[in-house]
DSSP file (Angstrom, degrees, kcal/mol; ACC not computed):
  #  RESIDUE AA STRUCTURE BP1 BP2  ACC     N-H-->O    O-->H-N    N-H-->O    O-->H-N    TCO  KAPPA ALPHA  PHI   PSI    X-CA   Y-CA   Z-CA
    1    1 A M              0   0    0      0, 0.0     2,-0.4     0, 0.0    36,-0.2   0.000 360.0 360.0 360.0 139.5  109.9  103.1   97.6
    2    2 A V  E     -a   37   0A   0     34,-2.2    36,-1.8     2,-0.0     2,-0.5  -0.995 360.0-168.4-126.6 129.2  110.8   99.4   97.9
    3    3 A V  E     -a   38   0A   0     -2,-0.4     2,-0.5    34,-0.2    36,-0.2  -0.977  10.2-156.7-116.8 118.8  109.1   96.9  100.2
    4    4 A L  E     -a   39   0A   0     34,-3.1    36,-3.2    -2,-0.5     2,-0.5  -0.821   6.1-162.3 -94.4 129.3  110.8   93.6  100.6
    5    5 A I  E     -a   40   0A   0     -2,-0.5     2,-0.5    34,-0.2    36,-0.2  -0.960   6.9-170.7-117.9 120.9  108.5   90.7  101.6
    6    6 A I  E     -a   41   0A   0     34,-2.9    36,-1.9    -2,-0.5     2,-0.5  -0.947  19.0-137.4-120.2 126.6  110.2   87.6  103.0
    7    7 A D  E     +a   42   0A   0     -2,-0.5    36,-0.2    34,-0.2    13,-0.1  -0.679  21.0 178.6 -75.8 123.4  108.5   84.3  103.8
    8    8 A K        +     0   0    0     34,-3.2    63,-3.8    -2,-0.5    35,-0.2   0.079  32.7 131.7-115.8  24.3  109.7   83.0  107.1
    9    9 A S  S >  S-     0   0    0     33,-0.4     3,-2.3    61,-0.2     4,-0.1  -0.233  77.0 -97.8 -68.2 165.8  107.6   79.9  107.3
   10   10 A S  G >  S+     0   0    0      1,-0.3     3,-1.6    60,-0.2    -1,-0.1   0.742 120.2  70.6 -61.0 -23.3  109.3   76.6  108.1
   11   11 A S  G 3  S+     0   0    0      1,-0.3    -1,-0.3     5,-0.0     5,-0.1   0.635  90.7  63.1 -68.3 -10.9  109.5   75.7  104.4
   12   12 A M  G < >S+     0   0    0     -3,-2.3     5,-1.2    59,-0.1    -1,-0.3   0.329  74.9 130.0 -95.1   6.6  112.1   78.5  104.1
   13   13 A E  T X 5 +     0   0    0     -3,-1.6     3,-0.8     3,-0.2    -4,-0.0  -0.209  63.8   0.2 -60.2 151.4  114.7   76.8  106.3
   14   14 A G  T >>5S+     0   0    0      1,-0.2     4,-1.9     2,-0.2     3,-0.6  -0.455 129.7   3.3  77.9-138.7  118.3   76.4  105.1
   15   15 A P  H 3>5S+     0   0    0      0, 0.0     4,-2.6     0, 0.0    -1,-0.2   0.787 124.6  62.1 -59.4 -31.3  119.5   77.6  101.8
   16   16 A K  H <>5S+     0   0    0     -3,-0.8     4,-2.2     1,-0.2    -3,-0.2   0.936 107.9  42.9 -61.6 -44.8  116.1   79.2  100.8
   17   17 A M  H <><S+     0   0    0     -5,-1.2     4,-2.6    -3,-0.6     5,-0.2   0.900 112.0  54.4 -68.3 -39.6  116.3   81.6  103.7
   18   18 A D  H  X S+     0   0    0     -4,-1.9     4,-2.2     1,-0.2    -2,-0.2   0.922 110.9  45.9 -58.7 -43.7  120.0   82.3  103.0
   19   19 A L  H  X S+     0   0    0     -4,-2.6     4,-2.4     2,-0.2    -1,-0.2   0.892 111.3  51.8 -66.8 -39.9  119.2   83.2   99.4
   20   20 A A  H  X S+     0   0    0     -4,-2.2     4,-2.1    -5,-0.2    -2,-0.2   0.917 112.4  45.5 -63.2 -43.0  116.2   85.4  100.4
   21   21 A K  H  X S+     0   0    0     -4,-2.6     4,-2.7     2,-0.2     5,-0.3   0.887 111.8  51.9 -68.8 -38.2  118.3   87.3  102.9
   22   22 A A  H  X S+     0   0    0     -4,-2.2     4,-2.2    -5,-0.2    -2,-0.2   0.907 110.7  48.5 -63.4 -40.9  121.2   87.7  100.4
   23   23 A A  H  X S+     0   0    0     -4,-2.4     4,-2.1     2,-0.2    -2,-0.2   0.901 112.1  49.5 -64.6 -40.7  118.7   89.0   97.8
   24   24 A A  H  X S+     0   0    0     -4,-2.1     4,-2.3     2,-0.2    -2,-0.2   0.935 113.1  44.4 -65.9 -46.5  117.3   91.5  100.3
   25   25 A T  H  X S+     0   0    0     -4,-2.7     4,-2.2     1,-0.2    -1,-0.2   0.862 112.0  54.5 -68.0 -33.2  120.7   92.8  101.5
   26   26 A G  H  X S+     0   0    0     -4,-2.2     4,-0.8    -5,-0.3    -1,-0.2   0.901 108.4  48.7 -63.5 -40.4  121.8   93.0   97.8
   27   27 A T  H >< S+     0   0    0     -4,-2.1     3,-1.1     1,-0.2     4,-0.4   0.933 110.2  51.1 -63.7 -45.7  118.7   95.1   97.1
   28   28 A V  H >< S+     0   0    0     -4,-2.3     3,-1.5     1,-0.3    -2,-0.2   0.883 104.0  58.4 -59.7 -38.9  119.4   97.4  100.0
   29   29 A S  H 3< S+     0   0    0     -4,-2.2    -1,-0.3     1,-0.3    -2,-0.2   0.731 104.5  52.4 -65.9 -20.2  123.0   97.9   98.9
   30   30 A N  T << S+     0   0    0     -3,-1.1    -1,-0.3    -4,-0.8     2,-0.2   0.443  90.2  99.8 -94.2  -1.0  121.8   99.3   95.6
   31   31 A L  S <  S-     0   0    0     -3,-1.5     6,-0.0    -4,-0.4    -3,-0.0  -0.544  72.6-123.6 -84.4 151.3  119.5  101.9   97.1
   32   32 A R    >   -     0   0    0     -2,-0.2     3,-1.7     1,-0.1    23,-0.4  -0.611  29.1-110.2 -84.8 153.9  120.3  105.5   97.5
   33   33 A P  T 3  S+     0   0    0      0, 0.0    23,-0.4     0, 0.0    22,-0.4   0.798 119.5  53.9 -55.3 -29.3  120.2  107.0  101.0
   34   34 A M  T 3  S+     0   0    0     21,-0.2    22,-0.1    20,-0.2    -3,-0.0   0.641  89.0  99.8 -82.1 -13.7  117.2  109.1  100.0
   35   35 A D  S <  S-     0   0    0     -3,-1.7    20,-2.7    20,-0.1     2,-0.4  -0.297  72.2-126.7 -68.2 156.8  115.2  106.0   98.8
   36   36 A Q  E     + B   0  54A   0     18,-0.3   -34,-2.2    19,-0.1     2,-0.3  -0.870  29.6 177.3-108.7 142.8  112.7  104.4  101.1
   37   37 A V  E     -aB   2  53A   0     16,-3.0    16,-2.3    -2,-0.4     2,-0.3  -0.987  10.6-177.2-142.8 148.8  112.7  100.8  102.1
   38   38 A G  E     -a    3   0A   0    -36,-1.8   -34,-3.1    -2,-0.3     2,-0.5  -0.984  14.1-149.0-141.6 150.9  110.7   98.5  104.3
   39   39 A V  E     -aB   4  50A   0     11,-2.4    10,-2.4    -2,-0.3    11,-1.8  -0.980  15.1-175.0-126.4 121.0  111.1   94.8  105.1
   40   40 A L  E     -aB   5  48A   0    -36,-3.2   -34,-2.9    -2,-0.5     2,-0.3  -0.935   4.0-165.0-115.9 133.3  108.0   92.7  105.9
   41   41 A V  E     -aB   6  47A   0      6,-2.8     6,-2.1    -2,-0.4     2,-0.3  -0.868   9.0-176.0-115.4 153.7  108.1   89.1  107.0
   42   42 A F  E     +aB   7  46A   0    -36,-1.9   -34,-3.2    -2,-0.3   -33,-0.4  -0.998  27.4 136.4-147.3 151.8  105.2   86.6  107.1
   43   43 A D  S    S-     0   0    0      2,-2.3   -34,-0.1    -2,-0.3     3,-0.1  -0.143  97.8 -12.4-145.9 -98.0  104.3   83.1  108.1
   44   44 A N  S    S+     0   0    0     -2,-0.1     2,-0.2     2,-0.0    -2,-0.0   0.716 144.5   3.2 -79.9 -20.9  101.0   82.7  109.9
   45   45 A S  S    S-     0   0    0      2,-0.0    -2,-2.3     0, 0.0     2,-0.3  -0.778  83.7-108.3-144.3-173.3  100.9   86.5  110.3
   46   46 A F  E     -B   42   0A   0     -2,-0.2     2,-0.3    -4,-0.2    -4,-0.2  -0.890  25.3-179.6-126.8 158.5  103.1   89.4  109.2
   47   47 A A  E     -B   41   0A   0     -6,-2.1    -6,-2.8    -2,-0.3     2,-0.7  -0.984  31.4-116.4-152.9 146.1  105.4   91.8  111.0
   48   48 A W  E     +B   40   0A   0     -2,-0.3    -8,-0.2    -8,-0.2    -2,-0.0  -0.773  24.9 178.9 -83.7 116.3  107.6   94.8  109.9
   49   49 A V  E    S+     0   0A   0    -10,-2.4    -1,-0.2    -2,-0.7    -9,-0.2   0.833  88.6  18.5 -80.5 -38.2  111.2   93.9  110.5
   50   50 A V  E    S-B   39   0A   0    -11,-1.8   -11,-2.4    -3,-0.1    -1,-0.3  -0.911  87.0-143.8-130.9 103.7  112.1   97.3  109.1
   51   51 A P  E     -     0   0A   0      0, 0.0   -14,-0.2     0, 0.0   -11,-0.0  -0.324  50.0 -71.2 -60.6 153.7  109.2   99.8  109.0
   52   52 A I  E    S+     0   0A   0    -14,-0.1     2,-0.3   -16,-0.1   -14,-0.2  -0.223  79.6 141.2 -53.4 126.6  109.3  102.0  105.9
   53   53 A R  E     -B   37   0A   0    -16,-2.3   -16,-3.0    -3,-0.1     2,-0.1  -0.934  56.4 -70.0-156.1 170.9  112.2  104.4  106.3
   54   54 A K  E >   -B   36   0A   0     -2,-0.3     3,-0.5   -18,-0.2   -18,-0.3  -0.432  41.6-126.7 -67.9 149.4  115.0  106.1  104.4
   55   55 A A  T 3  S+     0   0    0    -20,-2.7     3,-0.3   -23,-0.4   -21,-0.2  -0.011  77.8 113.7 -87.6  30.5  117.7  103.7  103.3
   56   56 A D  T 3  S+     0   0    0    -23,-0.4     2,-0.4     1,-0.2    -1,-0.2   0.620  70.1  53.8 -81.8 -12.7  120.4  105.9  104.9
   57   57 A D    <>  +     0   0    0     -3,-0.5     4,-2.0     1,-0.2     3,-0.3  -0.660  61.2 164.2-119.8  75.2  121.4  103.4  107.6
   58   58 A R  H  > S+     0   0    0     -2,-0.4     4,-3.1    -3,-0.3     5,-0.3   0.839  72.3  60.2 -62.0 -34.6  122.2  100.3  105.6
   59   59 A A  H  > S+     0   0    0      1,-0.2     4,-2.0     2,-0.2    -1,-0.2   0.920 108.0  44.5 -61.4 -43.4  124.0   98.7  108.5
   60   60 A L  H  > S+     0   0    0     -3,-0.3     4,-2.1     2,-0.2    -2,-0.2   0.930 115.0  47.9 -65.3 -46.2  120.9   98.8  110.6
   61   61 A I  H  X S+     0   0    0     -4,-2.0     4,-2.0     1,-0.2    -2,-0.2   0.931 113.9  46.4 -62.2 -46.5  118.6   97.5  107.8
   62   62 A N  H  X S+     0   0    0     -4,-3.1     4,-2.6     1,-0.2    -1,-0.2   0.851 109.2  55.7 -66.0 -34.1  121.0   94.7  106.9
   63   63 A S  H  X S+     0   0    0     -4,-2.0     4,-0.9    -5,-0.3    -1,-0.2   0.909 108.9  46.9 -63.1 -41.9  121.4   93.8  110.6
   64   64 A R  H  < S+     0   0    0     -4,-2.1     3,-0.3     1,-0.2    -2,-0.2   0.878 111.8  50.9 -68.7 -36.8  117.6   93.4  110.9
   65   65 A I  H >< S+     0   0    0     -4,-2.0     3,-1.8     1,-0.2    -2,-0.2   0.920 106.8  53.8 -64.6 -42.9  117.5   91.4  107.7
   66   66 A S  H 3< S+     0   0    0     -4,-2.6    -1,-0.2     1,-0.3    -2,-0.2   0.733 100.4  63.1 -65.9 -19.9  120.2   89.0  109.0
   67   67 A G  T 3< S+     0   0    0     -4,-0.9     2,-0.4    -3,-0.3    -1,-0.3   0.391  78.4 107.8 -84.0   3.4  118.1   88.5  112.1
   68   68 A I    <   +     0   0    0     -3,-1.8     2,-0.3    -4,-0.1   -47,-0.1  -0.703  46.0 175.6 -84.4 128.8  115.3   86.8  110.1
   69   69 A F        -     0   0    0     -2,-0.4   -56,-0.1   -61,-0.1     3,-0.1  -0.961  35.3 -98.6-131.7 150.6  115.0   83.1  110.6
   70   70 A A        -     0   0    0     -2,-0.3     2,-0.3   -58,-0.1   -61,-0.2  -0.373  47.3-100.2 -64.8 144.6  112.5   80.5  109.3
   71   71 A N        -     0   0    0    -63,-3.8     3,-0.3     1,-0.1   -58,-0.1  -0.531  32.6-165.0 -66.4 124.0  109.8   79.5  111.8
   72   72 A E    >>  +     0   0    0     -2,-0.3     4,-0.8     1,-0.2     3,-0.8   0.001  47.8 124.0-102.7  28.3  110.9   76.2  113.3
   73   73 A A  G >4  +     0   0    0      1,-0.3     3,-0.7     2,-0.2     4,-0.5   0.846  67.9  60.0 -59.7 -35.6  107.5   75.4  114.8
   74   74 A R  G >4 S+     0   0    0     -3,-0.3     3,-1.0     1,-0.2    -1,-0.3   0.855  98.9  58.2 -63.0 -33.6  107.4   72.0  112.9
   75   75 A R  G <4 S+     0   0    0     -3,-0.8    -1,-0.2     1,-0.2    -2,-0.2   0.819 100.2  56.7 -65.1 -30.4  110.5   70.9  114.6
   76   76 A S  G << S+     0   0    0     -4,-0.8    -1,-0.2    -3,-0.7    -2,-0.2   0.577  86.5  96.5 -81.8  -7.7  109.0   71.3  118.1
   77   77 A L  S <  S-     0   0    0     -3,-1.0    -3,-0.0    -4,-0.5     0, 0.0  -0.582  86.7-104.4 -80.1 143.7  106.1   69.0  117.4
   78   78 A P              0   0    0      0, 0.0    -1,-0.1     0, 0.0    -2,-0.1  -0.345 360.0 360.0 -64.7 148.8  106.4   65.4  118.5
   79   79 A P              0   0    0      0, 0.0    -2,-0.0     0, 0.0    -3,-0.0   0.502 360.0 360.0 -65.2 360.0  107.1   62.9  115.7
């Protein structure tokens, strides 16, 4: 079983998030269909983007990983 944990706080904006997602999809591509994988994201709290499941639907798992974005809460605050 593999659990990927990705920080989605605002400090991960830009290239850091791109690298984290590339590493996660790369890991998924090396799993066998019978392996189990889960993807957990966190900032102020945590959420399962991919609850633990078999890695037999890589397209779905990678789609959910690609939908992870850094929290942009800091941008919405007045200067």
